[in-house]
Each structure stands twice: as structure tokens, then as C-alpha cells.
C-alpha positions in Angstrom: 114.1 103.7 166.3 112.6 103.9 162.8 114.2 106.5 160.6 111.8 107.0 157.7 113.8 109.8 156.2 117.0 107.7 156.0 115.2 104.8 154.5 113.4 107.0 152.0 116.7 108.6 151.1 118.3 105.2 150.6 115.4 104.0 148.4 115.5 107.3 146.5 119.2 106.9 146.0 118.7 103.3 144.8 116.0 104.3 142.4 118.1 107.1 141.1 121.1 104.8 140.6 118.8 102.2 138.9 117.4 104.9 136.6 120.9 106.1 135.8 122.0 102.6 134.9 118.9 101.9 132.8 119.4 105.2 130.9 123.0 104.4 130.3 122.1 100.9 129.1 119.5 102.3 126.8 121.9 104.8 125.3 124.6 102.1 124.8 122.0 99.8 123.2 120.7 102.6 121.0 124.2 103.5 119.9 125.0 99.8 119.2 121.8 99.4 117.2 122.4 102.6 115.1 126.2 102.2 114.7 127.0 98.4 114.9 130.2 98.7 112.8 131.7 101.3 115.1 130.9 99.2 118.2 132.3 96.0 116.5 135.5 97.8 115.4 135.9 99.3 118.9 135.5 95.9 120.6 137.8 94.2 118.1 140.4 96.9 118.6 140.3 96.6 122.4 140.7 92.8 122.1 143.7 93.1 119.8 145.3 95.7 122.1 144.7 93.5 125.2 146.1 90.5 123.4 149.2 92.4 122.2 149.9 93.7 125.7 149.6 90.2 127.1 151.7 88.7 124.4 154.4 91.4 124.8 154.5 91.1 128.6 155.1 87.4 128.5 153.0 86.7 131.5 150.9 84.2 129.6 153.8 81.8 129.6 153.5 81.3 133.4 150.0 79.8 133.0 150.5 78.1 129.6 150.6 74.3 129.6 153.7 74.7 127.5 155.9 77.6 128.6 158.2 77.0 125.6 155.5 77.5 123.0 156.8 79.3 119.9 156.0 83.0 119.9 154.6 82.9 116.4 151.9 80.4 117.4 150.8 82.6 120.3 150.9 85.7 118.0 148.7 84.0 115.4 146.2 83.0 118.0 146.3 86.5 119.5 145.4 88.1 116.1 143.2 85.3 114.8 140.7 85.1 117.6 139.7 88.8 117.8 139.2 88.9 114.0 136.2 86.6 114.3 134.4 89.0 116.6 133.1 91.6 114.2 130.9 89.1 112.3 129.5 87.5 115.4 126.1 89.2 114.9 125.3 88.0 111.4 127.2 84.7 111.3 127.9 83.6 114.9 128.1 79.8 114.2 130.4 80.4 111.2 132.6 82.6 113.4 132.8 79.9 116.0 133.8 77.5 113.3 136.4 80.0 112.2 138.0 80.0 115.6 138.4 76.2 115.5 141.8 76.3 113.6 143.2 78.8 116.1 141.8 76.9 119.0 143.4 73.7 117.7 146.7 75.5 117.2 146.6 76.9 120.7 145.7 73.5 122.1 148.4 71.7 120.2 151.1 74.3 121.0 150.0 74.7 124.6 149.7 78.5 124.5 146.7 78.8 126.8 145.9 82.5 125.9 143.1 84.1 128.0 142.1 86.3 125.0 141.1 83.1 123.1 138.6 82.0 125.7 137.2 85.5 126.0 136.6 85.7 122.2 135.0 82.3 122.1 132.7 83.3 124.9 131.5 86.4 123.0 130.7 84.2 120.0 128.9 81.6 122.1 126.8 84.4 123.7 125.7 85.6 120.2 124.9 82.0 119.2 122.6 81.6 122.2 121.2 85.1 121.5 120.5 84.8 117.8 120.3 81.2 116.7 117.9 78.3 117.6 118.8 76.6 120.8 119.7 73.3 119.1 122.7 75.1 117.6 124.3 75.2 121.0 124.9 71.4 120.9 127.0 71.9 117.8 128.8 74.8 119.5 129.6 72.6 122.5 131.2 70.0 120.1 133.3 72.7 118.4 134.4 74.0 121.8 135.1 70.6 123.3 137.4 69.3 120.4 140.3 71.7 121.1 140.0 71.1 124.9 140.2 67.3 124.3 143.2 67.8 122.0 145.0 70.0 124.6 144.3 67.4 127.4 145.7 64.6 125.2 148.7 66.8 124.2 149.6 67.8 127.7 148.2 65.1 130.1 150.7 65.8 132.8 149.1 69.1 133.6 145.8 67.4 134.3 142.8 67.7 132.1 139.6 67.1 134.2 139.6 70.5 136.0 140.5 72.7 133.0 138.0 70.9 130.8 135.2 71.1 133.4 136.0 74.8 134.1 135.9 75.7 130.4 132.7 73.9 129.7 131.1 75.4 132.8 132.1 78.9 131.6 130.6 78.2 128.1 127.4 76.8 129.7 127.0 79.9 131.9 127.5 82.3 128.9 125.0 80.2 126.8 122.4 80.5 129.6 123.0 84.2 129.9 122.4 84.5 126.1 119.2 82.5 126.4 118.0 84.7 129.3 118.8 87.9 127.4 117.1 86.5 124.3 114.0 85.6 126.3 113.8 89.0 127.8 114.1 90.7 124.4 111.4 88.5 122.9 109.2 89.2 125.9 109.8 93.0 125.5 109.1 92.8 121.8 105.8 91.0 122.5 104.8 93.6 124.9 105.6 96.4 122.4 103.6 94.5 119.7 100.7 94.1 122.1 100.8 97.8 123.0 100.8 98.6 119.3 97.9 96.3 118.6 96.0 97.9 121.5 96.6 101.4 120.1 95.4 100.3 116.7 92.2 98.7 118.3 91.6 101.8 120.4 91.9 104.0 117.3 89.6 101.7 115.3 87.0 101.7 118.1 87.2 105.5 118.3 86.7 105.7 114.6 83.7 103.3 114.7 82.2 105.2 117.6 82.6 108.5 115.7 81.1 107.0 112.5 78.2 105.6 114.5 77.6 109.0 116.1 77.8 110.8 112.8 75.3 108.3 111.4 72.9 108.9 114.3 73.2 112.7 113.9 72.7 112.5 110.2 69.6 110.3 110.6 68.2 112.7 113.2 68.9 115.7 111.0 67.3 113.9 108.1 64.2 113.3 110.2 64.0 116.8 111.4 64.5 118.4 108.0 62.2 115.9 106.2 59.4 116.3 108.7 59.5 120.0 109.0 60.0 120.6 105.3 57.0 118.3 104.6 54.9 120.4 107.0 56.2 123.7 105.5 55.4 122.4 102.0 51.9 121.4 103.0 51.3 124.7 104.8 52.6 126.7 101.8 50.4 124.8 99.4 47.4 125.4 101.7 48.2 129.0 102.2 48.6 129.6 98.5 45.2 127.9 97.8 43.5 129.9 100.5 45.1 133.3 99.7 42.5 134.3 97.2 39.4 133.1 99.1 40.4 133.4 102.8 43.3 135.8 103.5 43.0 135.0 107.2 43.7 131.3 106.6 46.7 132.3 104.4 48.1 134.5 107.3 47.7 131.6 109.7 49.5 129.3 107.3 52.4 131.8 107.1 52.5 132.0 110.9 52.6 128.2 111.1 55.4 128.1 108.5 57.4 130.6 110.5 56.9 128.5 113.7 57.8 125.3 112.1 60.9 126.9 110.5 62.0 128.2 113.9 61.6 124.8 115.5 63.6 123.2 112.7 66.4 125.8 113.1 66.4 125.2 116.9 66.8 121.5 116.5 69.6 121.9 113.9 71.4 124.4 116.2 71.2 121.8 119.0 72.6 119.0 116.8 75.4 121.3 115.5 76.1 122.4 119.0 76.6 118.8 120.0 79.1 118.4 117.2 80.9 121.6 118.1 81.2 120.5 121.8 82.5 117.1 120.8 85.1 118.5 118.4 88.7 118.6 119.8 89.3 122.0 118.3 87.3 125.1 117.8 84.7 124.8 115.0 85.6 126.8 111.9 83.5 129.8 111.1 82.1 128.3 107.9 80.8 125.3 109.9 79.1 127.4 112.7 75.3 127.4 112.5 73.6 130.6 111.4 72.7 132.9 114.3 69.1 133.7 115.2 67.6 137.1 115.4 68.4 137.5 119.1 72.1 136.7 118.4 72.6 139.4 115.8 74.5 142.6 116.7 72.4 145.8 117.1 
């Protein structure tokens, strides 16, 4: 029997969990972007502590190609690898090159520390994330040299499986960095497109507003020009006829009053359009003058 409520509850729970994860990821990303030094120091400190705990426990000797490796060699590698992590953002390829002496020391001594591989994977991820893809070929060479040295140094432990496993891990991390980089570039392109659309929308709105203002100004010019021309003509005629025919002068004054009212009506209509299109209330100084019927008694 179909249980819509249960499925809806599961979907709602999944959406809530996804939103929670996305918000947490955005907060972590925002903190990382605004405080990169704090994040780098925190990551480096955690790597140093983890390496020190592993070194002090001695469990790494059980998986090392050479269980009798000198402690000082393992200690140097334990400290050296994490120190290359803080600069992985700005100089990832240089940091991978900086790990090469420690990787060669580890391969030659047979330490086989897990912290070393982890630090190198972090640097490789940043190379794939921040540098051109062709730099990954050089990175693969820098990673393969210590592996070949270790395989030649301790051939009795077998070299094919460890070499293949290490290179596969590096390839997976490199692909992950490329995927994240592609997603970031796609997101950045979407944001840029949205910004361009906002700019184009604002420009179109400004052009439309300018065109509307031009139309209204032209219409107001026509109204004022036509009516003022009529009023001027009537006033001149009335002034000429005032001495000889007072009746004609009175008719001219009535025509002037009618024309003036028509002009005021048209101006109020245009100003009313502007007032209705305005996003906020029109200031009192921009409000058209009231007619006789609008005045208070």
C-alpha cells in the first residue's frame, strides 16, 4: 500500500539533510576564504599531531618496508611533509617539489609513513585545482621517482602492487581536483552571467525610462507650444479689438480661459502618469497645481 506521508517525510528529511550539509559547506568555504591562514595552520597542526602520535606509537614499523629504519629519518619525514601544506594554495607545484627530498629519504630508508602520502595527496589536489592540467604530468614524475627508488631499494617486498596503488590514489585525487575546479569555473560563469543580465536589465530599464521621459517631454512641448501660440494670438486679437469691439475682446478672453484650462488638463494628465509610474510618492513640490474644484472651501 502506498504511504505518501512516509515518502514525503523521507524526502523532506533528505532535503533538510542536504540543505544542512550545503549550509555547513558554505560556512566552511566562507571561513576558509576569509581566514586562509587560520585554516592552513589548523590543518598543518593536525597533520603534525597525527604524525607525532603515529611516530610515538611505533605502529608504522609494522607496515614499513624496513622495520629497522632509524627513528631520526622517520621523524624528519614526519615533520617535513606537513610543513609543505600551508603554501599549497599559492605554490602547489613548488611545495610538491619541496616534498621530494623527504620522499626520497623515506623511500631510501624504508619508513613508509602514511602521513607522507596524505600530505602529498593534498598538494596534488591543489595542483589539479589551481594550475593548468599539463602540470599534472610533471607532478606524476615527481611522485613516481621516490616510488621507483623505494621499489629498487627494497625489491623483496614487491613493487608492482604498491606502485600501482600509489599512482592510482594520486590519479583519483587529481581527477577529484579537476572535477572541483570545473564546478567552480562553471559556478563562476553562472554568477558572471547573472551579473551581466542584471546590468543589461538595469540598462534596458534606464533606456526605457529615458525614452518615456523623451516622449512625455515632447508631448508637453507640443501641448504648451500649441496652446501658448493660440493664447498669444487670442490675446493680440483681443487687445486689438478692445477699443473698437468690446464684445470681440470678451470672446477672446473666454477663448483664452478655455484654452488655458485645456492645457492645464493635459499637463495634469501627463504629470499624473509620471506620478503613477514613480516607485515612491511624488514630492509636494513636483505635484501639479490643483484646479478650482480641488481647492478647500
